[in-house]
N, CA and C atoms as a LAMMPS dump frame, in Angstrom:
ITEM: TIMESTEP
0
ITEM: NUMBER OF ATOMS
444
ITEM: BOX BOUNDS ff ff ff
-5.0000000000000000e+02 5.0000000000000000e+02
-5.0000000000000000e+02 5.0000000000000000e+02
-5.0000000000000000e+02 5.0000000000000000e+02
ITEM: ATOMS id mol type element x y z
1 1 1 N 4.416 4.838 32.424
2 1 2 C 4.37 6.267 32.268
3 1 3 C 3.502 6.846 33.378
4 2 1 N 4.095 6.922 34.529
5 2 2 C 3.328 7.457 35.682
6 2 3 C 3.05 8.91 35.454
7 3 1 N 1.938 9.363 35.953
8 3 2 C 1.61 10.724 35.912
9 3 3 C 0.874 11.186 34.625
10 4 1 N 0.83 10.326 33.611
11 4 2 C 0.113 10.689 32.389
12 4 3 C -1.379 10.435 32.564
13 5 1 N -2.141 11.438 32.221
14 5 2 C -3.583 11.184 32.265
15 5 3 C -4.022 10.425 30.993
16 6 1 N -5.163 9.861 31.049
17 6 2 C -5.668 9.033 29.91
18 6 3 C -5.794 9.788 28.606
19 7 1 N -5.937 11.097 28.682
20 7 2 C -6.103 11.902 27.467
21 7 3 C -4.777 11.979 26.694
22 8 1 N -3.679 11.687 27.39
23 8 2 C -2.384 11.777 26.709
24 8 3 C -1.92 10.46 26.147
25 9 1 N -2.688 9.437 26.246
26 9 2 C -2.291 8.08 25.759
27 9 3 C -3.042 7.768 24.483
28 10 1 N -2.355 7.069 23.604
29 10 2 C -2.955 6.621 22.369
30 10 3 C -3.698 5.336 22.624
31 11 1 N -4.874 5.185 22.042
32 11 2 C -5.633 3.94 22.1
33 11 3 C -5.331 3.175 20.814
34 12 1 N -4.297 2.376 20.828
35 12 2 C -3.897 1.68 19.646
36 12 3 C -4.745 0.437 19.34
37 13 1 N -5.659 0.133 20.289
38 13 2 C -6.557 -1.02 20.084
39 13 3 C -7.524 -0.837 18.922
40 14 1 N -7.601 0.385 18.416
41 14 2 C -8.45 0.619 17.214
42 14 3 C -7.802 -0.033 15.982
43 15 1 N -6.488 -0.282 16.086
44 15 2 C -5.758 -0.978 15.005
45 15 3 C -5.642 -2.493 15.269
46 16 1 N -5.115 -2.858 16.443
47 16 2 C -4.921 -4.224 16.824
48 16 3 C -5.07 -4.331 18.366
49 17 1 N -5.661 -5.431 18.852
50 17 2 C -5.77 -5.559 20.27
51 17 3 C -4.471 -5.84 21.009
52 18 1 N -3.471 -6.381 20.269
53 18 2 C -2.148 -6.672 20.86
54 18 3 C -1.133 -6.965 19.767
55 19 1 N 0.085 -7.118 20.182
56 19 2 C 1.165 -7.356 19.237
57 19 3 C 1.026 -8.669 18.519
58 20 1 N 0.465 -9.668 19.128
59 20 2 C 0.27 -10.934 18.512
60 20 3 C -0.675 -10.853 17.287
61 21 1 N -1.71 -10.038 17.417
62 21 2 C -2.632 -9.888 16.298
63 21 3 C -1.967 -9.122 15.172
64 22 1 N -1.104 -8.169 15.53
65 22 2 C -0.299 -7.48 14.565
66 22 3 C 0.593 -8.48 13.784
67 23 1 N 1.285 -9.337 14.552
68 23 2 C 2.147 -10.359 13.955
69 23 3 C 1.405 -11.244 12.974
70 24 1 N 0.164 -11.593 13.302
71 24 2 C -0.663 -12.473 12.424
72 24 3 C -0.891 -11.743 11.084
73 25 1 N -1.213 -10.435 11.149
74 25 2 C -1.487 -9.709 9.896
75 25 3 C -0.196 -9.452 9.113
76 26 1 N 0.898 -9.195 9.787
77 26 2 C 2.131 -8.934 9.046
78 26 3 C 2.594 -10.12 8.242
79 27 1 N 2.18 -11.353 8.715
80 27 2 C 2.536 -12.55 7.988
81 27 3 C 1.72 -12.654 6.668
82 28 1 N 0.614 -11.98 6.585
83 28 2 C -0.213 -12.018 5.372
84 28 3 C 0.246 -11.033 4.29
85 29 1 N 1.017 -10.061 4.667
86 29 2 C 1.413 -9.025 3.702
87 29 3 C 2.254 -9.53 2.542
88 30 1 N 3.223 -10.416 2.71
89 30 2 C 3.984 -10.87 1.529
90 30 3 C 3.112 -11.501 0.467
91 31 1 N 2.067 -12.229 0.847
92 31 2 C 1.146 -12.801 -0.157
93 31 3 C 0.433 -11.716 -0.892
94 32 1 N 0.033 -10.665 -0.246
95 32 2 C -0.603 -9.514 -0.873
96 32 3 C 0.328 -8.889 -1.922
97 33 1 N 1.592 -8.76 -1.525
98 33 2 C 2.575 -8.105 -2.408
99 33 3 C 2.813 -9.002 -3.599
100 34 1 N 2.946 -10.297 -3.404
101 34 2 C 3.114 -11.214 -4.533
102 34 3 C 1.928 -11.203 -5.484
103 35 1 N 0.739 -11.112 -4.925
104 35 2 C -0.453 -11.064 -5.796
105 35 3 C -0.414 -9.834 -6.651
106 36 1 N -0.016 -8.668 -6.098
107 36 2 C 0.068 -7.489 -6.914
108 36 3 C 1.1 -7.606 -7.989
109 37 1 N 2.237 -8.174 -7.669
110 37 2 C 3.336 -8.379 -8.649
111 37 3 C 2.912 -9.294 -9.792
112 38 1 N 1.989 -10.195 -9.492
113 38 2 C 1.513 -11.111 -10.559
114 38 3 C 0.687 -10.413 -11.645
115 39 1 N 0.309 -9.158 -11.458
116 39 2 C -0.404 -8.436 -12.484
117 39 3 C 0.491 -7.745 -13.53
118 40 1 N 1.788 -7.885 -13.33
119 40 2 C 2.727 -7.212 -14.242
120 40 3 C 2.467 -7.74 -15.668
121 41 1 N 2.279 -6.815 -16.589
122 41 2 C 2.045 -7.158 -17.981
123 41 3 C 0.567 -7.513 -18.288
124 42 1 N -0.316 -7.372 -17.296
125 42 2 C -1.701 -7.769 -17.484
126 42 3 C -2.725 -6.646 -17.333
127 43 1 N -2.26 -5.407 -17.119
128 43 2 C -3.163 -4.314 -16.845
129 43 3 C -3.922 -3.816 -18.063
130 44 1 N -3.627 -4.342 -19.248
131 44 2 C -4.329 -3.901 -20.446
132 44 3 C -5.692 -4.469 -20.617
133 45 1 N -6.051 -5.39 -19.787
134 45 2 C -7.362 -5.995 -19.806
135 45 3 C -8.237 -5.366 -18.715
136 46 1 N -9.448 -4.972 -18.997
137 46 2 C -10.27 -4.272 -18.011
138 46 3 C -10.423 -5.086 -16.716
139 47 1 N -10.789 -6.358 -16.805
140 47 2 C -10.974 -7.137 -15.635
141 47 3 C -9.694 -7.261 -14.766
142 48 1 N -8.555 -7.447 -15.399
143 48 2 C -7.316 -7.485 -14.686
144 48 3 C -6.959 -6.137 -14.041
145 49 1 N -7.23 -5.061 -14.779
146 49 2 C -7.031 -3.719 -14.312
147 49 3 C -7.829 -3.465 -13.029
148 50 1 N -9.108 -3.814 -13.082
149 50 2 C -9.975 -3.626 -11.925
150 50 3 C -9.517 -4.51 -10.752
151 51 1 N -9.227 -5.773 -11.079
152 51 2 C -8.795 -6.707 -10.025
153 51 3 C -7.506 -6.222 -9.347
154 52 1 N -6.609 -5.673 -10.15
155 52 2 C -5.395 -5.147 -9.591
156 52 3 C -5.686 -4.028 -8.592
157 53 1 N -6.508 -3.087 -8.964
158 53 2 C -6.792 -1.981 -8.079
159 53 3 C -7.598 -2.368 -6.806
160 54 1 N -8.432 -3.355 -6.959
161 54 2 C -9.093 -3.906 -5.754
162 54 3 C -8.1 -4.557 -4.8
163 55 1 N -7.168 -5.34 -5.401
164 55 2 C -6.148 -6.014 -4.568
165 55 3 C -5.179 -4.973 -3.997
166 56 1 N -4.887 -3.972 -4.764
167 56 2 C -4.005 -2.895 -4.321
168 56 3 C -4.589 -2.164 -3.17
169 57 1 N -5.882 -1.899 -3.232
170 57 2 C -6.567 -1.189 -2.143
171 57 3 C -6.539 -2.039 -0.886
172 58 1 N -6.809 -3.319 -0.961
173 58 2 C -6.708 -4.226 0.23
174 58 3 C -5.339 -4.251 0.791
175 59 1 N -4.344 -4.361 -0.021
176 59 2 C -2.947 -4.443 0.437
177 59 3 C -2.533 -3.129 1.104
178 60 1 N -2.921 -2.014 0.505
179 60 2 C -2.554 -0.734 1.041
180 60 3 C -3.214 -0.482 2.372
181 61 1 N -4.498 -0.844 2.492
182 61 2 C -5.17 -0.644 3.782
183 61 3 C -4.458 -1.512 4.882
184 62 1 N -4.13 -2.763 4.515
185 62 2 C -3.451 -3.576 5.509
186 62 3 C -2.08 -2.98 5.854
187 63 1 N -1.354 -2.566 4.858
188 63 2 C 0 -2.004 5.069
189 63 3 C -0.055 -0.822 5.996
190 64 1 N -0.962 0.099 5.738
191 64 2 C -1.049 1.335 6.554
192 64 3 C -1.604 1.052 7.966
193 65 1 N -2.462 0.081 8.109
194 65 2 C -2.933 -0.318 9.425
195 65 3 C -1.783 -0.885 10.24
196 66 1 N -1.038 -1.772 9.618
197 66 2 C 0.168 -2.354 10.258
198 66 3 C 1.136 -1.229 10.633
199 67 1 N 1.36 -0.339 9.699
200 67 2 C 2.303 0.784 9.958
201 67 3 C 1.903 1.627 11.072
202 68 1 N 0.628 2.06 11.12
203 68 2 C 0.148 2.961 12.154
204 68 3 C 0.294 2.35 13.518
205 69 1 N -0.071 1.095 13.65
206 69 2 C 0.035 0.438 14.946
207 69 3 C 1.484 0.316 15.394
208 70 1 N 2.373 -0.241 14.589
209 70 2 C 3.704 -0.493 15.079
210 70 3 C 4.539 0.813 15.191
211 71 1 N 4.304 1.73 14.299
212 71 2 C 5.043 2.99 14.391
213 71 3 C 4.684 3.792 15.646
214 72 1 N 3.407 3.888 15.893
215 72 2 C 2.968 4.629 17.064
216 72 3 C 3.338 3.851 18.358
217 73 1 N 3.251 2.529 18.283
218 73 2 C 3.557 1.718 19.45
219 73 3 C 5.084 1.835 19.754
220 74 1 N 5.928 1.838 18.762
221 74 2 C 7.347 1.965 19.028
222 74 3 C 7.705 3.388 19.474
223 75 1 N 6.92 4.348 19.111
224 75 2 C 7.14 5.753 19.593
225 75 3 C 6.796 5.859 21.101
226 76 1 N 5.967 5.006 21.603
227 76 2 C 5.643 5.094 23.011
228 76 3 C 6.828 4.842 23.893
229 77 1 N 7.725 3.977 23.467
230 77 2 C 8.942 3.666 24.253
231 77 3 C 10.06 3.393 23.234
232 78 1 N 10.894 4.415 23.005
233 78 2 C 11.966 4.249 22.001
234 78 3 C 13.033 3.281 22.408
235 79 1 N 13.002 2.823 23.636
236 79 2 C 13.985 1.862 24.134
237 79 3 C 13.507 0.431 23.928
238 80 1 N 12.242 0.247 23.48
239 80 2 C 11.666 -1.081 23.272
240 80 3 C 12.227 -1.628 21.982
241 81 1 N 13.215 -2.505 22.083
242 81 2 C 13.884 -3.069 20.885
243 81 3 C 12.997 -4.033 20.125
244 82 1 N 12.077 -4.685 20.737
245 82 2 C 11.186 -5.6 20.059
246 82 3 C 10.325 -4.821 19.064
247 83 1 N 9.704 -3.783 19.533
248 83 2 C 8.79 -2.955 18.693
249 83 3 C 9.596 -2.216 17.615
250 84 1 N 10.776 -1.744 17.967
251 84 2 C 11.65 -1.105 17.016
252 84 3 C 12.055 -2.081 15.9
253 85 1 N 12.324 -3.328 16.237
254 85 2 C 12.682 -4.362 15.314
255 85 3 C 11.508 -4.661 14.371
256 86 1 N 10.3 -4.73 14.927
257 86 2 C 9.108 -4.999 14.126
258 86 3 C 8.815 -3.814 13.217
259 87 1 N 9.111 -2.618 13.618
260 87 2 C 8.956 -1.426 12.791
261 87 3 C 9.89 -1.566 11.597
262 88 1 N 11.119 -1.927 11.818
263 88 2 C 12.108 -2.132 10.751
264 88 3 C 11.662 -3.228 9.801
265 89 1 N 11.126 -4.31 10.362
266 89 2 C 10.614 -5.413 9.531
267 89 3 C 9.514 -4.917 8.55
268 90 1 N 8.625 -4.07 9.112
269 90 2 C 7.574 -3.519 8.278
270 90 3 C 8.121 -2.564 7.233
271 91 1 N 9.163 -1.759 7.574
272 91 2 C 9.743 -0.89 6.592
273 91 3 C 10.336 -1.668 5.404
274 92 1 N 10.901 -2.823 5.681
275 92 2 C 11.398 -3.694 4.606
276 92 3 C 10.279 -4.194 3.711
277 93 1 N 9.129 -4.482 4.303
278 93 2 C 7.981 -4.888 3.52
279 93 3 C 7.418 -3.745 2.747
280 94 1 N 7.434 -2.544 3.288
281 94 2 C 7.012 -1.339 2.597
282 94 3 C 7.865 -1.146 1.34
283 95 1 N 9.18 -1.337 1.521
284 95 2 C 10.091 -1.206 0.426
285 95 3 C 9.801 -2.264 -0.669
286 96 1 N 9.579 -3.512 -0.216
287 96 2 C 9.255 -4.58 -1.166
288 96 3 C 7.945 -4.261 -1.893
289 97 1 N 6.986 -3.706 -1.19
290 97 2 C 5.715 -3.318 -1.853
291 97 3 C 5.965 -2.348 -2.978
292 98 1 N 6.808 -1.358 -2.711
293 98 2 C 7.151 -0.345 -3.704
294 98 3 C 7.874 -0.957 -4.924
295 99 1 N 8.815 -1.825 -4.604
296 99 2 C 9.576 -2.475 -5.7
297 99 3 C 8.684 -3.38 -6.548
298 100 1 N 7.828 -4.142 -5.928
299 100 2 C 7.017 -5.095 -6.644
300 100 3 C 5.858 -4.413 -7.449
301 101 1 N 5.552 -3.197 -7.128
302 101 2 C 4.493 -2.487 -7.849
303 101 3 C 5.048 -1.366 -8.713
304 102 1 N 6.357 -1.303 -8.854
305 102 2 C 6.963 -0.192 -9.634
306 102 3 C 6.629 -0.33 -11.127
307 103 1 N 6.105 -1.387 -11.581
308 103 2 C 5.791 -1.598 -12.948
309 103 3 C 4.504 -0.841 -13.355
310 104 1 N 3.703 -0.49 -12.379
311 104 2 C 2.348 0.038 -12.674
312 104 3 C 2.358 1.31 -13.537
313 105 1 N 3.089 2.331 -13.137
314 105 2 C 3.087 3.609 -13.852
315 105 3 C 3.588 3.443 -15.243
316 106 1 N 4.773 2.813 -15.47
317 106 2 C 5.201 2.609 -16.887
318 106 3 C 4.219 1.807 -17.737
319 107 1 N 3.61 0.799 -17.105
320 107 2 C 2.686 -0.013 -17.859
321 107 3 C 1.428 0.748 -18.24
322 108 1 N 0.927 1.586 -17.326
323 108 2 C -0.226 2.369 -17.616
324 108 3 C 0.088 3.411 -18.732
325 109 1 N 1.227 4.015 -18.638
326 109 2 C 1.638 4.961 -19.65
327 109 3 C 1.736 4.322 -21.04
328 110 1 N 2.284 3.102 -21.045
329 110 2 C 2.391 2.35 -22.295
330 110 3 C 1.029 2.03 -22.88
331 111 1 N 0.02 1.775 -22.068
332 111 2 C -1.327 1.532 -22.484
333 111 3 C -1.97 2.731 -23.137
334 112 1 N -1.574 3.918 -22.616
335 112 2 C -2.101 5.183 -23.174
336 112 3 C -3.25 5.721 -22.333
337 113 1 N -3.346 6.998 -22.338
338 113 2 C -4.347 7.708 -21.542
339 113 3 C -5.765 7.331 -21.941
340 114 1 N -6.01 7.248 -23.228
341 114 2 C -7.336 6.98 -23.734
342 114 3 C -7.853 5.637 -23.17
343 115 1 N -7.049 4.603 -23.267
344 115 2 C -7.46 3.283 -22.825
345 115 3 C -7.697 3.246 -21.293
346 116 1 N -6.695 3.797 -20.582
347 116 2 C -6.783 3.772 -19.1
348 116 3 C -8.006 4.561 -18.654
349 117 1 N -8.225 5.722 -19.193
350 117 2 C -9.382 6.509 -18.786
351 117 3 C -10.709 5.872 -19.19
352 118 1 N -10.709 5.076 -20.269
353 118 2 C -11.939 4.339 -20.609
354 118 3 C -12.216 3.26 -19.574
355 119 1 N -11.165 2.617 -19.018
356 119 2 C -11.36 1.683 -17.92
357 119 3 C -11.939 2.396 -16.709
358 120 1 N -11.405 3.579 -16.388
359 120 2 C -11.842 4.309 -15.222
360 120 3 C -13.31 4.661 -15.323
361 121 1 N -13.728 5.092 -16.539
362 121 2 C -15.111 5.523 -16.711
363 121 3 C -16.132 4.385 -16.675
364 122 1 N -15.665 3.159 -16.787
365 122 2 C -16.569 1.969 -16.819
366 122 3 C -17.04 1.514 -15.484
367 123 1 N -16.395 1.969 -14.401
368 123 2 C -16.654 1.404 -13.119
369 123 3 C -16.62 2.413 -12.009
370 124 1 N -17.634 2.445 -11.104
371 124 2 C -17.675 3.375 -10.019
372 124 3 C -16.531 3.281 -9.089
373 125 1 N -16.089 2.073 -8.774
374 125 2 C -14.91 1.942 -7.907
375 125 3 C -13.681 2.55 -8.568
376 126 1 N -13.501 2.283 -9.845
377 126 2 C -12.275 2.825 -10.53
378 126 3 C -12.367 4.335 -10.698
379 127 1 N -13.543 4.903 -10.715
380 127 2 C -13.683 6.344 -10.851
381 127 3 C -12.937 7.105 -9.71
382 128 1 N -12.758 6.413 -8.602
383 128 2 C -12.019 7.077 -7.507
384 128 3 C -10.554 7.276 -7.828
385 129 1 N -10.118 6.628 -8.867
386 129 2 C -8.692 6.748 -9.35
387 129 3 C -8.523 7.761 -10.453
388 130 1 N -9.587 8.402 -10.841
389 130 2 C -9.575 9.323 -12.001
390 130 3 C -8.502 10.38 -11.817
391 131 1 N -8.488 11.085 -10.671
392 131 2 C -7.517 12.16 -10.505
393 131 3 C -6.088 11.604 -10.549
394 132 1 N -5.87 10.484 -9.881
395 132 2 C -4.551 9.84 -9.851
396 132 3 C -4.075 9.515 -11.27
397 133 1 N -4.948 9.049 -12.114
398 133 2 C -4.577 8.713 -13.503
399 133 3 C -4.339 9.993 -14.312
400 134 1 N -5.153 11.026 -14.137
401 134 2 C -4.933 12.254 -14.809
402 134 3 C -3.554 12.853 -14.431
403 135 1 N -3.238 12.761 -13.127
404 135 2 C -1.947 13.258 -12.703
405 135 3 C -0.774 12.447 -13.281
406 136 1 N -0.956 11.107 -13.357
407 136 2 C 0.037 10.256 -13.952
408 136 3 C 0.351 10.65 -15.399
409 137 1 N -0.712 10.853 -16.176
410 137 2 C -0.506 11.166 -17.589
411 137 3 C 0.008 12.61 -17.767
412 138 1 N -0.359 13.511 -16.841
413 138 2 C 0.175 14.838 -16.88
414 138 3 C 1.727 14.815 -16.659
415 139 1 N 2.152 13.942 -15.767
416 139 2 C 3.576 13.849 -15.423
417 139 3 C 4.32 12.738 -16.176
418 140 1 N 3.74 12.163 -17.186
419 140 2 C 4.317 11.018 -17.807
420 140 3 C 5.716 11.216 -18.394
421 141 1 N 6.075 12.396 -18.741
422 141 2 C 7.432 12.614 -19.281
423 141 3 C 8.49 12.423 -18.202
424 142 1 N 8.046 12.366 -16.945
425 142 2 C 9.009 12.167 -15.818
426 142 3 C 9.042 10.708 -15.335
427 143 1 N 8.28 9.85 -15.987
428 143 2 C 8.217 8.443 -15.6
429 143 3 C 9.136 7.58 -16.492
430 144 1 N 10.04 6.844 -15.862
431 144 2 C 10.888 5.981 -16.649
432 144 3 C 10.087 4.798 -17.201
433 145 1 N 10.533 4.311 -18.382
434 145 2 C 9.825 3.149 -18.908
435 145 3 C 10.234 1.9 -18.091
436 146 1 N 9.606 0.794 -18.348
437 146 2 C 9.781 -0.371 -17.537
438 146 3 C 11.192 -0.934 -17.58
439 147 1 N 11.982 -0.631 -18.555
440 147 2 C 13.371 -1.133 -18.651
441 147 3 C 14.387 -0.316 -17.916
442 148 1 N 13.978 0.895 -17.454
443 148 2 C 14.972 1.775 -16.844
444 148 3 C 14.977 1.648 -15.359
C-alpha cells in the first residue's frame, strides 16, 4: 500500500504478532467450546455456575481477540484468500460457540430468577452479570425452552 502514511495503518500486533500466533490460538478454541458445553444441566450448583461464567469469559475474550485480528487483517486486502479463508474458519467456530452454549438461557430460566440472582449476589465476579440476568428474566417469555 504505497503512499499510505503510518497513521492510516492498523497495528494488529496488539492482538497477535503474526498469523502463526493466531493459528496457535485458534487451535485452542474448540477445547474452550467443549468445556462450556460440558456445563449443560449443571448450572443449578453455585460452584458450577461460577465456573461456567469464568470459562465463558475466557472463551469469549479469546474468540473476540481472534476475530478482531483476522477480520481486520482480511479487510486490509480483500484479495488475500488465505486470510479470507481463516476468517470463514473462525466464523464457523463462532457459530459452534453459539450452538454449544444455547442451553444457557433456557437452563437459567428453568432455575428461576430467585436462585440465579442469589448466585449473582454471592460473588463479586458474578455481580458483573447482574444486568444481563435481569434482562434475561425480563425477556424470559421470548426464550424457548431447551427442547425447542
